[in-house]
Wavefront OBJ file of the C-alpha trace (Angstrom):
o trace
v -6.462 33.921 15.972
v -5.377 34.211 12.329
v -3.900 37.521 11.244
v -5.474 39.558 8.409
v -2.455 38.602 6.325
v -3.105 34.913 6.946
v -6.774 35.312 6.011
v -5.797 37.110 2.806
v -3.307 34.364 1.953
v -5.934 31.700 2.589
v -8.401 33.416 0.249
v -5.755 33.714 -2.457
v -4.755 30.061 -2.135
v -8.353 28.920 -2.385
v -8.641 30.643 -5.733
v -5.501 29.077 -7.213
v -5.599 25.916 -9.372
v -3.544 22.881 -8.426
v -0.240 22.876 -10.270
v 2.733 20.555 -10.209
v 6.140 21.534 -11.510
v 8.746 18.934 -12.354
v 11.401 21.603 -12.942
v 12.231 24.364 -10.497
v 12.384 27.887 -11.875
v 15.457 30.095 -11.342
v 13.424 32.122 -8.823
v 12.553 28.964 -6.895
v 16.170 27.813 -6.810
v 17.290 31.239 -5.608
v 14.749 31.227 -2.781
v 15.558 27.637 -1.753
v 19.248 28.453 -1.480
v 18.701 31.764 0.286
v 16.127 30.489 2.812
v 16.866 28.495 5.960
v 15.400 25.107 5.024
v 14.735 23.003 8.122
v 13.603 19.435 7.440
v 12.458 17.853 10.696
v 12.581 14.210 9.641
v 15.336 12.459 7.690
v 16.164 8.811 8.422
v 19.903 9.020 7.803
v 20.901 7.214 11.036
v 18.746 4.140 10.367
v 20.148 3.958 6.855
v 23.671 3.885 8.276
v 22.753 0.945 10.493
v 21.732 -1.043 7.408
v 24.924 -0.392 5.435
v 27.924 1.890 5.877
v 27.892 4.907 3.595
v 29.848 8.124 3.549
v 27.115 10.759 3.506
v 29.710 13.433 2.852
v 29.854 12.122 -0.714
v 27.152 11.350 -3.279
v 25.353 8.112 -2.444
v 22.402 6.050 -3.652
v 20.238 7.434 -0.836
v 17.944 10.453 -0.497
v 20.110 12.420 1.928
v 23.783 13.213 1.498
v 25.886 16.371 1.433
v 26.067 16.905 -2.347
v 22.296 16.582 -2.702
v 21.770 18.881 0.288
v 23.898 21.534 -1.421
v 21.910 21.114 -4.604
v 18.598 21.566 -2.776
v 19.567 24.314 -0.332
v 19.099 22.281 2.868
v 20.570 23.984 5.945
v 19.170 22.029 8.942
v 18.417 18.310 8.788
v 16.947 16.634 11.865
v 18.450 13.155 12.003
v 15.783 10.656 13.057
v 16.791 8.308 15.877
v 14.211 5.622 15.128
v 13.615 2.503 17.202
v 10.892 -0.041 16.559
v 8.327 -1.586 18.897
v 10.160 -4.875 18.398
v 13.427 -3.386 19.625
v 11.531 -1.938 22.569
v 10.104 -5.378 23.425
v 13.600 -6.886 23.193
v 15.049 -4.131 25.408
v 17.376 -3.032 22.581
v 16.022 0.467 21.937
v 18.492 2.263 24.232
v 21.459 0.530 22.575
v 20.183 1.186 19.048
v 19.487 4.862 19.744
v 22.966 5.468 21.108
v 24.575 3.652 18.177
v 22.641 5.855 15.747
v 23.750 9.024 17.516
v 27.337 7.717 17.462
v 27.127 7.207 13.690
v 26.140 10.821 13.055
v 28.795 12.116 15.454
v 31.351 10.086 13.470
v 30.033 11.602 10.230
v 30.537 15.109 11.617
v 34.059 14.278 12.771
v 34.862 12.872 9.331
v 33.555 15.959 7.517
v 33.756 19.039 9.783
v 33.645 21.250 6.685
v 30.314 19.726 5.588
v 28.369 18.839 8.748
v 28.038 20.109 12.315
v 25.922 19.020 15.260
v 23.156 21.442 16.224
v 21.911 21.899 19.777
v 20.021 25.198 19.582
v 18.476 27.577 17.029
v 21.219 29.996 18.068
v 23.756 27.697 16.388
v 22.579 29.065 13.043
v 24.468 32.293 13.735
v 27.733 30.316 13.808
v 26.963 28.163 10.771
v 29.646 28.322 8.075
v 28.657 28.413 4.388
v 27.983 24.975 2.955
v 27.676 23.279 6.348
v 24.528 21.236 7.038
v 23.515 21.396 10.705
v 22.367 18.118 12.262
v 20.138 18.133 15.361
v 18.554 14.865 16.528
v 14.897 13.927 16.721
v 14.004 10.690 18.511
v 11.255 8.765 16.700
v 9.606 6.640 19.411
v 10.170 7.237 23.112
v 11.175 3.593 23.588
v 14.869 4.350 24.402
v 13.705 6.168 27.529
v 12.429 2.869 28.903
v 10.870 3.504 32.296
v 13.659 5.828 33.449
v 12.798 9.527 33.380
v 16.490 10.355 33.908
v 17.237 9.157 30.372
v 15.525 12.255 29.009
v 18.344 14.415 30.383
v 20.863 11.892 29.080
v 19.496 12.101 25.537
v 19.126 15.872 25.777
v 22.848 16.015 26.527
v 23.434 13.850 23.446
v 21.602 16.389 21.292
v 18.019 15.082 21.043
v 15.720 18.064 20.584
v 12.373 16.430 19.896
v 10.838 13.092 20.811
v 8.002 11.402 18.939
v 6.287 9.896 21.969
v 5.285 6.596 20.297
v 5.613 4.955 16.889
v 3.610 2.076 15.384
v 2.444 0.480 18.640
v 1.498 1.630 22.118
v 4.492 1.964 24.436
v 5.017 3.057 28.046
v 4.163 6.653 27.147
v 1.243 6.827 24.705
v -0.961 5.046 22.171
v -0.096 4.786 18.485
v -2.360 5.833 15.638
v -1.582 2.517 13.947
v -2.351 0.340 16.946
v -5.565 -1.655 17.080
v -5.254 -1.746 20.861
v -5.622 1.544 22.757
v -3.782 0.852 25.963
v -3.937 4.298 27.568
v -6.661 6.275 25.783
v -4.336 9.238 25.998
v -1.031 9.400 27.846
v 0.032 6.947 30.510
v 0.822 8.312 33.993
v 4.505 7.913 33.065
v 3.803 9.661 29.754
v 2.469 12.705 31.568
v 5.708 12.861 33.549
v 7.655 12.506 30.286
v 5.923 15.520 28.727
v 6.529 17.639 31.838
v 10.204 16.667 31.932
v 10.612 17.371 28.214
v 9.183 20.848 28.831
v 11.612 21.349 31.714
v 14.623 20.290 29.651
v 13.679 22.018 26.387
v 12.870 18.979 24.234
v 10.053 19.513 21.748
v 7.037 17.225 22.191
v 6.215 15.520 18.866
v 2.703 14.120 18.358
v 3.212 12.516 14.937
v 2.302 8.797 15.047
v 0.089 9.239 18.128
v -3.575 8.360 18.405
v -5.860 11.385 18.488
v -6.516 10.876 22.202
v -2.813 10.749 23.016
v -1.966 13.706 20.787
v -4.680 15.934 22.239
v -3.701 15.141 25.819
v -0.022 15.821 25.102
v -0.870 19.142 23.452
v -3.088 20.175 26.358
v -0.545 19.152 28.995
v 2.504 20.820 27.430
v 3.393 24.272 28.766
v 5.029 25.205 25.457
v 4.244 24.705 21.752
v 4.338 21.171 20.348
v 5.067 19.849 16.852
v 3.967 17.133 14.491
v 7.394 16.406 12.981
v 6.214 14.530 9.876
v 2.488 14.208 9.256
v 0.023 14.720 6.453
v -3.463 16.171 6.722
v -6.215 13.603 7.282
v -8.592 15.714 5.215
v -7.061 14.013 2.142
v -6.881 10.501 3.656
v -10.131 9.850 5.572
v -9.825 7.113 8.182
v -6.009 7.268 8.225
v -5.382 8.313 11.822
v -1.644 8.568 11.280
v -2.273 11.897 9.532
v -3.317 14.925 11.577
v -7.049 15.515 11.888
v -8.326 19.057 11.591
v -8.984 18.970 15.348
v -5.424 17.948 16.196
v -3.913 20.419 13.723
v -5.990 23.269 15.173
v -4.955 22.282 18.705
v -1.287 22.329 17.693
v -1.712 25.788 16.151
v -3.667 27.124 19.135
v -0.729 26.131 21.341
v 1.636 28.022 19.030
v 3.055 24.879 17.433
v 3.647 23.694 13.886
v 2.503 20.804 11.652
v 5.431 19.650 9.515
v 3.981 18.248 6.280
v 5.606 15.025 5.122
v 6.302 13.994 1.516
v 5.865 10.212 1.518
v 3.278 8.838 -0.911
v 1.786 6.770 1.910
v 0.771 9.985 3.676
v -0.315 12.215 0.785
v -1.844 9.708 -1.655
v -5.264 8.393 -0.477
v -4.807 4.927 -2.031
v -1.306 4.545 -0.596
v -2.496 5.724 2.831
v -5.360 3.215 2.873
v -2.956 0.428 1.909
v -0.537 1.459 4.665
v -3.282 1.440 7.281
v -4.442 -1.990 6.095
v -0.882 -3.316 6.161
v -0.453 -2.450 9.836
v -3.730 -4.150 10.662
v -2.756 -7.206 8.612
v 0.616 -7.441 10.352
v -1.047 -7.132 13.741
v -3.398 -9.952 12.779
v -0.360 -12.007 11.726
v 1.334 -11.329 15.052
v -1.723 -12.527 16.967
v -2.053 -15.623 14.762
v 1.584 -16.487 15.343
v 1.198 -16.061 19.089
v -1.760 -18.447 19.068
v 0.106 -20.898 16.836
v 3.129 -20.834 19.127
v 0.977 -21.626 22.164
v -0.714 -24.450 20.255
v 2.608 -25.833 19.031
v 1.716 -25.198 15.385
v 3.921 -23.724 12.616
v 4.096 -19.927 12.471
v 4.042 -17.747 9.369
v 7.240 -16.036 8.267
v 6.812 -12.291 8.785
v 9.330 -11.325 6.088
v 7.584 -13.488 3.500
v 4.225 -12.038 4.543
v 5.546 -8.488 4.165
v 7.031 -9.218 0.732
v 3.781 -10.805 -0.426
v 1.808 -7.813 0.861
v 4.071 -5.347 -0.941
v 3.769 -7.256 -4.216
v -0.010 -7.142 -3.943
v -0.134 -3.449 -3.046
v 2.259 -1.483 -5.269
v 2.627 2.163 -4.280
v 0.709 4.341 -6.749
v 2.587 7.002 -8.664
v 2.239 10.309 -6.851
v 2.752 13.854 -8.118
v 4.261 16.758 -6.202
v 0.867 18.449 -6.370
v -0.301 16.070 -3.620
v 2.237 17.592 -1.217
v 1.488 21.129 -2.346
v -2.236 20.514 -1.809
v -1.503 19.339 1.739
v 0.531 22.453 2.532
v -2.052 24.785 1.007
v -4.868 23.111 2.945
v -2.905 23.331 6.211
v -2.193 27.034 5.631
v -5.889 27.692 5.019
v -6.905 25.693 8.098
v -4.407 26.793 10.754
v -2.548 29.793 9.327
v 0.764 30.446 7.628
v 2.651 30.547 10.953
v 1.910 26.916 11.824
v 3.014 24.876 8.797
v 6.443 23.416 7.944
v 8.110 20.437 6.263
v 9.275 17.054 7.559
v 10.018 14.974 4.472
v 10.682 11.459 5.837
v 13.460 11.088 3.260
v 15.192 7.700 3.572
v 12.286 6.508 5.726
v 9.661 5.511 3.158
v 11.629 3.134 0.897
v 11.579 5.534 -2.034
v 7.774 5.862 -2.067
v 7.868 9.577 -2.862
v 6.340 11.986 -5.393
v 8.211 11.893 -8.675
v 9.458 15.485 -8.283
v 10.458 15.064 -4.605
v 12.900 12.188 -4.712
v 15.656 13.566 -2.472
v 16.925 16.590 -0.566
v 18.077 17.975 -3.926
v 14.440 18.633 -4.834
v 13.290 21.317 -2.376
v 13.417 23.894 -5.213
v 10.678 21.935 -6.990
v 8.489 22.310 -3.912
v 9.262 26.011 -3.724
v 8.330 26.438 -7.400
v 5.016 24.690 -6.806
v 4.215 26.892 -3.808
v 5.120 30.027 -5.738
v 2.876 28.892 -8.575
v 0.018 28.530 -6.073
v 0.385 32.184 -5.077
v 2.308 32.018 -1.810
v 4.548 34.977 -1.113
v 8.269 34.332 -0.749
v 8.187 35.513 2.868
v 5.487 32.976 3.682
v 7.378 30.219 1.882
v 10.417 31.015 4.051
v 8.233 30.442 7.104
v 7.122 27.046 5.782
v 10.662 26.027 4.814
v 12.033 26.598 8.305
v 11.111 29.866 9.966
v 8.073 28.479 11.771
v 9.938 25.489 13.177
v 12.796 27.668 14.392
v 10.291 29.936 16.155
v 8.733 26.958 17.947
v 12.106 25.487 18.871
v 13.156 28.844 20.327
v 9.923 29.049 22.342
v 10.502 25.565 23.766
v 14.089 26.458 24.625
v 12.992 29.691 26.315
v 10.251 27.836 28.187
v 12.856 25.514 29.666
v 14.901 28.479 30.882
v 11.849 29.874 32.639
l 1 2 3 4 5 6 7 8 9 10 11 12 13 14 15 16 17 18 19 20 21 22 23 24 25 26 27 28 29 30 31 32 33 34 35 36 37 38 39 40 41 42 43 44 45 46 47 48 49 50 51 52 53 54 55 56 57 58 59 60 61 62 63 64 65 66 67 68 69 70 71 72 73 74 75 76 77 78 79 80 81 82 83 84 85 86 87 88 89 90 91 92 93 94 95 96 97 98 99 100 101 102 103 104 105 106 107 108 109 110 111 112 113 114 115 116 117 118 119 120 121 122 123 124 125 126 127 128 129 130 131 132 133 134 135 136 137 138 139 140 141 142 143 144 145 146 147 148 149 150 151 152 153 154 155 156 157 158 159 160 161 162 163 164 165 166 167 168 169 170 171 172 173 174 175 176 177 178 179 180 181 182 183 184 185 186 187 188 189 190 191 192 193 194 195 196 197 198 199 200 201 202 203 204 205 206 207 208 209 210 211 212 213 214 215 216 217 218 219 220 221 222 223 224 225 226 227 228 229 230 231 232 233 234 235 236 237 238 239 240 241 242 243 244 245 246 247 248 249 250 251 252 253 254 255 256 257 258 259 260 261 262 263 264 265 266 267 268 269 270 271 272 273 274 275 276 277 278 279 280 281 282 283 284 285 286 287 288 289 290 291 292 293 294 295 296 297 298 299 300 301 302 303 304 305 306 307 308 309 310 311 312 313 314 315 316 317 318 319 320 321 322 323 324 325 326 327 328 329 330 331 332 333 334 335 336 337 338 339 340 341 342 343 344 345 346 347 348 349 350 351 352 353 354 355 356 357 358 359 360 361 362 363 364 365 366 367 368 369 370 371 372 373 374 375 376 377 378 379 380 381 382 383 384 385 386 387 388 389 390 391 392 393 394 395 396 397 398 399
């Protein structure tokens, strides 16, 4: 049940006009640097697999240490992403471990700038200027069919797992998938959720079909998260974003919806194009399978993707689209159940013009302040809510 404070905040937000700020105010910068900003989804590890970069120095990417200092970032969940293709090729386990190795090497190279994070309690030992790096696994593919790998990856520092990604896997159905293999969780998926609860790994329902998300939420003994999702209210028909039903279920369980920044999630035109692109690529995959069986030429997937992108340029998006998402989520599920999961370095630069990197959190803070949110509530959104959920999951494992 929402508190009286939450109801008051919702009424105030409803009365405020939409406002986007390209420049952060001094008050916004002060709050961003004073607060504990926890971003639950940054694709630094995948970026390092594409090309070696020293993230302790300024780079051409959206996450690095100098930009993090500029924006006030304290905790950055490093996304250990593996694709359905890597899963099909039995490469996901190898790729996941290589990504974790790359971040461990980064920490060893810059112990004054980065540190691994295993628990919310590690914040008490954080030194000034150090960015803490826990791991979030995007796609449960590296688990394979071996439940014991959950403990293995827990020991390596993984603290949430997005159960599936852009296609159904052994655990759950994807929101992008045309095929619904399980209509919820698989029998193995139910065991995965129970074991994650036992170990203290947060269950992440971003990317899941509604059926899979709702079953995972219901089954979990502890709060769950959506690590990087928008609100479907703004993008009708785009199942990748959280429906009101799913968001309310997450909140009722004590969890948090981490609002993402990518234009493809907060801009209705971009979201529709993204949904269509997954369907078009699935159609291409099926055509190529049929062509291969018939001994006919197959279409080049890279050329198809490039042609699609040229025909569907990402529309320019303003920071107000993200602020609107956060405000709507606060009104719907309460101030205690909303956070941020940017997807920096994971959306090929398709971001609002005032949210281009981890240096830009103060712009978001300024926009939220302009919409009437109190600084204490903004602190909750920036990281306090996620830390509360993480602590609850950790305590649930101890019980």
